[in-house]
Each structure stands twice: as C-alpha cells, then as structure tokens.
C-alpha positions as CSV (number, residue, x, y, z in Angstrom):
1,M,-13.5,93.9,55.4
2,S,-14.6,92.2,52.2
3,A,-13.2,88.7,51.6
4,N,-12.8,89.5,47.9
5,T,-10.3,92.3,48.5
6,Q,-6.6,91.8,48.2
7,T,-6.1,92.8,51.8
8,G,-8.9,90.5,52.9
9,N,-7.4,87.6,51.2
10,I,-3.9,88.3,52.6
11,V,-5.5,88.4,56.1
12,I,-7.3,85.1,55.5
13,L,-4.0,83.5,54.3
14,V,-2.1,84.8,57.4
15,A,-5.0,83.5,59.7
16,R,-4.8,80.1,58.0
17,I,-1.1,79.9,58.5
18,L,-1.4,80.8,62.2
19,L,-4.4,78.4,62.7
20,S,-2.5,75.6,61.0
21,F,0.6,75.8,63.1
22,I,-0.8,74.4,66.3
23,F,-2.1,71.3,64.7
24,I,0.9,70.6,62.4
25,M,3.2,70.8,65.4
26,S,0.9,68.9,67.8
27,G,0.2,66.2,65.3
28,F,3.9,65.7,64.5
29,D,4.7,65.5,68.2
30,K,2.0,62.9,68.8
31,L,3.2,60.8,65.9
32,T,6.8,60.8,67.1
33,D,6.1,60.5,70.8
34,P,2.5,59.4,71.6
35,A,3.2,58.5,75.3
36,G,2.0,61.8,76.9
37,T,-1.2,61.8,74.8
38,A,-1.8,58.1,75.4
39,G,-1.6,58.8,79.1
40,M,-4.2,61.6,78.9
41,I,-6.4,59.3,76.9
42,T,-6.0,56.6,79.5
43,D,-6.8,59.0,82.3
44,A,-9.9,60.1,80.5
45,G,-11.1,56.4,80.6
46,L,-11.0,55.9,76.8
47,P,-9.9,52.6,75.3
48,A,-6.9,51.8,73.0
49,A,-5.0,54.9,74.2
50,T,-1.9,54.4,72.1
51,A,-3.9,53.8,68.9
52,L,-6.1,56.8,69.6
53,A,-3.0,58.9,70.3
54,Y,-1.6,58.0,66.9
55,L,-5.0,58.6,65.2
56,A,-5.2,62.0,66.9
57,G,-1.7,62.8,65.7
58,L,-2.5,61.8,62.2
59,F,-5.8,63.8,62.2
60,E,-4.1,66.9,63.6
61,L,-1.2,66.7,61.1
62,V,-3.4,66.2,58.1
63,T,-6.0,68.8,59.0
64,G,-3.3,71.3,60.0
65,L,-1.7,70.9,56.6
66,A,-5.1,71.1,54.9
67,V,-5.8,74.4,56.6
68,L,-2.3,75.7,55.7
69,V,-2.8,75.1,52.0
70,G,-6.6,75.8,52.0
71,F,-7.7,72.3,50.9
72,Q,-11.3,71.2,51.7
73,T,-11.3,74.1,54.1
74,R,-15.0,74.1,55.0
75,I,-15.0,70.4,55.9
76,V,-11.7,70.6,57.8
77,G,-12.8,73.7,59.6
78,W,-15.9,72.0,61.0
79,A,-13.9,68.9,61.8
80,L,-11.4,70.9,63.7
81,A,-14.0,72.9,65.5
82,L,-15.7,69.7,66.8
83,F,-12.3,68.3,67.7
84,C,-11.4,71.4,69.7
85,I,-14.7,71.3,71.6
86,F,-14.4,67.6,72.3
87,T,-10.8,67.7,73.5
88,G,-11.4,70.9,75.5
89,A,-14.4,69.3,77.3
90,V,-12.9,65.8,77.7
91,F,-9.2,66.5,78.5
92,H,-9.1,70.1,79.9
93,S,-12.2,70.5,82.0
94,G,-12.3,69.5,85.7
95,T,-9.6,69.3,88.3
96,V,-6.2,67.7,87.7
97,A,-4.9,65.6,90.7
98,V,-1.3,64.4,90.6
99,P,-0.5,62.2,93.6
100,G,2.4,63.6,95.6
101,W,2.4,67.0,94.0
102,P,2.2,70.0,96.3
103,D,-1.0,72.0,96.4
104,A,0.7,75.1,94.9
105,A,1.8,73.1,91.8
106,L,-1.6,71.5,91.5
107,G,-3.2,75.0,91.6
108,W,-0.9,76.1,88.7
109,I,-1.6,72.9,86.7
110,N,-5.4,73.4,87.2
111,T,-5.1,77.0,86.1
112,L,-3.2,76.0,83.0
113,N,-5.7,73.3,82.3
114,G,-8.6,75.8,82.4
115,I,-6.6,78.1,80.0
116,M,-6.2,75.1,77.7
117,M,-9.9,74.5,77.7
118,M,-10.6,78.2,76.9
119,K,-7.9,78.0,74.1
120,N,-9.7,75.0,72.6
121,F,-13.1,76.7,72.7
122,T,-11.6,79.9,71.2
123,L,-9.9,77.9,68.4
124,A,-13.2,76.2,67.7
125,G,-14.7,79.6,67.0
126,A,-11.9,80.5,64.6
127,Y,-12.4,77.2,62.8
128,I,-16.1,77.8,62.5
129,L,-15.4,81.2,60.9
130,L,-13.0,79.5,58.5
131,A,-15.6,76.8,57.7
132,T,-18.3,79.4,57.2
133,F,-16.4,82.0,55.2
134,G,-13.8,79.8,53.4
135,P,-10.1,79.9,52.8
136,G,-9.9,83.0,50.6
137,L,-8.4,83.3,47.1
138,Y,-4.9,82.1,48.1
139,S,-5.8,78.5,48.6
140,L,-6.0,75.2,46.8
141,D,-9.8,75.3,47.1
142,A,-9.8,78.6,45.2
143,R,-7.5,77.2,42.5
144,R,-9.8,74.2,42.1
145,G,-12.8,76.6,41.7
146,S,-14.5,75.2,44.8
147,V,-14.7,78.5,46.7
148,A,-17.4,81.1,46.4
149,I,-15.9,84.3,47.6
150,A,-18.4,86.4,49.5
151,A,-18.6,90.1,48.8
C-alpha cells in the first residue's frame, strides 16, 4: 500500500495511535507510582533506581505523546526502538527468581517475562518502520512540512 494514499495514511494514523498507547499509559503509571519500576531497576543492578524510574516514565510519556500526534516521528521512532531493545534485554531476559514462590508460579512468571521480551523486540520493529517510513499525512510533522511521503 502506498503511503500517499488516503487509506495508507489512515492506516498509519491508526498504527500510531495503537503504538502510542502502551507508552502513554506506562509512562503515566511510572510517574504516579515509580516503586515497581524502581524495584526492577534495582534488581538489574542499575544505580539511582527511583530517579531512573521517573526518567523512564517521563521518556515514555513524552515519546508516546509524540508518536500519537506525529511529532519528530523519525527521531522518536528510533529512540523508542532502542529503548525497547534495551529494556527487553536488560529487564526481560533471563530467569526470574522470587524467594518463597512455588515453582509453578515461577514457571508462569518466567514464561510471562519471555513474552515481555518478545513484545519489546516486536515493538522495536514497529518503531523502526515508523522511523523509516514516517508518520503519514495526518501528523504534526506533515503539517510542519517535515515529512516526505514515499510513493
């Protein structure tokens, strides 16, 4: 489908809306209750866990909103792709061990963690596509004249 068709631009808009939702919600959640994320950051051995949780929340909220409205889409797309790969590799690879939890629960948690890693890598692919092909005509980038629409 050509990106300069009406249908193509509507599809890109819908894709942007869907791709923005996860980061708008996740960023808002981290900013209002950073404890869970700070715990994961601490468990990963990174310093300043609470500050990094707030920074991650701010990054996610701002980039999610940018994707939603199609602002600086190519830059934001690459930034989110790298973020997804980093967080997938650092926070969702490997085995989760929770002291005192039964093996059956740990098996379920580890399966979910693997799915989260695959989700992050899959999202990275979607953001690379967005960064490469742009936000379409229904975007702030297009209104500002900073989008070349491919035929």
